[in-house]
N, C-alpha and C positions, 0 to 999 in steps of 0.2 A: 423036193423033188423037181419042184415046177426050175429052180435055177438052173437046176444038173442040166437040165432039159433045154436051155437056153445057152448053156455054156455050150453043150454039145453041138446043139444047129448051130449055131458062131461059128466054132473051129472046122464044124464042116463045111459050112458057105465059105468060107475064107480058102480052106484049102482046093474049093472049086471054083472060087473064083480068079483061082494063080496069084495073089497078092503078092510082091515081096516081102521079107522078113521083116526087110528094114520100115516095113510103112509102120507094121505097129510096133517098132522096137523103139524109136524114139520116144511115142508116147509112154510105153508103159514105163520107162525108167521115170521120169518126171511124175507119173501121177502118182505110182508106188511114195515116193518120196513125201508128195504133198498128202496123201492117205495117211501116211504113219505121224507127219506134223499134227494134222488135223483130228489124229486120235482113231481114223474111222474104220472100222471092220472090214474082214474082205468083204464081204456082201456086197457092201455100201462102193470098194472097191472096183471088184469087177461089173457091178452094173457098170458104174463113172467109166468104165474103160470100153466097156461092150455097147453102149450106148452113143459115146465120143468117136470110134472106132467105126460102125456103120455110117454115123454121121459122114466124116469123112471117105469112105467108100464112096456113098449115094454121089458126093458133091464130086469128088473125083472123076465117076464113072459120069454125070454131066456134063460135066468140062471137057474128060475128053483128050486126046491128043493134040487139038487145034491148041490148048491151051497151054502144052508144053512147047509143040511148032512155032508160037509168037511170044518164046523169049521167057514164059515164066514158069515158075517152079513152084512144083504142088505144094514143098514143104511150109513154104514162107507166103502163102497165100492159102490154099485149101486147108492147111495146118493147122491154122488158126480157126477156122470152123470149130475141125475136131475137136480140138482142143477147149472151147470152150462149154 
């Protein structure tokens, strides 16, 4: 039941933050392939996905629009931290 609550909180938080769907679609596809390759279960997949996504969101919020306005693209800079 704890995992269900965590996932529900994550979905609500993501929707409230008005985060574009493309932000989390990139990671989901790669992580799904990696989880399948390493024979991980659904709980491991969701846990890794939520932690990585949250890390990317927090770092992105810290970087702010100045990051983008100075010519950086979050996928190539912040995405690395989320992926790890």
